[in-house]
N, C-alpha and C positions, 0 to 999 in steps of 0.2 A: 614187548619185552621178550616174548618167546623167541623171536628171531635173534635177539642179542645173545640169549643163552645158547642157542644153537650155534651161533658164530663162535663163541668162546669154546664150546664143546668141540667144534670142528678143528680149530687150531690146536687144541689140546690133544686131540686124536692124532693129528699130523705129527706133533712134537713127540708123542709117545710111541709112534709106529703102530697104531691100532688100525690096520689097513682095511679090515672088513667093515669096521665102523665108518671109516672115511668113505669107502665105496658106497655103502648104504645111504649115507647122507647126501650124496650127489644125485641130481636128477639124471635120467637117462640121456637127456640132450644137453648135459652140462658142457660149458665152455669156460676155459681159463685164458684170459688175455693178460699178458705181462710183458716180459723182456723181449721175447722172440716175436717175429713178425706174424706168424700164424698162431691161431689159438690152439690150445690143447683140448681134446675131448676128455670124457670121464676116465677112460682106460689109460690114455697118455698122461693125464695129470697124476694118477695114482702111481704109475710106473716111474715118472719123473721124481715124485716125492720119495718113493722107495729108494731110488738111486742117491738122492740127496741125504736121506737118513742113514744109509749105509756108509757114506763118506763122512758124515758129520753126526755121529750117534748122540752127541750132546746138544743137538739142534734145539734152539729155544726161540719161541715166538712170544715176545713180551708185549702185551696189549697196553699201549700208552693212552689211548682214547678210544671210546666206542660210542656211537650215536645211532639210535634207531630213526631212520628217515621214512618209515612206513613202507615204501616200496623196496627198500634196501637197508643194509646195515653198513655204516662207514666205520672202519677201524684203522687206527694208526698203529703200526707194528714196528717193533725193533726186533731184528733177527740176528742171532749170533750162533756160532758153532766152532768146533775145532776139527780140522781135517785129519782124522786118524784112520780112515779107511779109503780104499780106492774109489775115485769118483768116475763112474762109467755112466754117462748120461745117455738115455735112450733117444738121442737126437742125431740124425744123419750128419756126419762131418765132424763130430766131436770124438777125440781120442780119450783114452783112459788116463786120468791124472793120478799118479801114486800119492800116498799120504805125505803131506808136507809137515804135519804136526803144528800147522799155523792156525791161530784163532782168527776168525773174521767177525766183524761187527758192522752191519749195514746201516746206512742212514735210515731214520724213521721214514717209512713209506706207507701210503694210504692204500687200503684195499676196500673196494666196494663189493659187498656180498649180496647178491640178489636171490630171492627165494621164489619158488613156485610149488604149490601144494606141499608146503613144509619141507621141501628139499632144496638144497643149494643148486640154483639153476645156472648161475654165472658168477665168476669172480673177475674183477677188473682191477689190476694194480697199476698205480702210477709210479713208475720207476725213475728215480733221480740219477743224476750223474754219479757214477761209482756205486750204484745200487743194483738190486736184482741179481740175476745169475752172473752177469758180467762183472759186477762189483765183487761177488764172491771169488770168481776166477782171478781177478786182479789182486785181491788181498792175499790169496794163498800162493801167489806167484805162478799161476798156471798160464801157459801159453798154448793156444790151440793150433799148434803146427805139427804136422806129421813128420 
């Protein structure tokens, strides 16, 4: 049950922009596997989430289902937000997207949160068509062309 509570706390800290807390909850060897082909490490994950939060200050992670699987926590999340700030992703090849004032709502996606020594060691998300980062870009009308 402790890992379930830590998972909820982690997504709450992301939602509220409590970056020191987020950073401290992640293992030094943390990896995030999601939309992009290469995983993010601890520092890249926090920088990415800060950029998302700046662009979508009302970002919300709604926990739809959460299950303790002993070696990991499986959580189904609904993610929404309104694009009111510039979106400048710390990813090579992405330009800055000016605020569109558009609200996005991603399809429910599963995240598997793995722990080591009470810290988040890895998060693996299963992204659906029109989900994840590219789902957000699609819904706010952003095209990644220079």
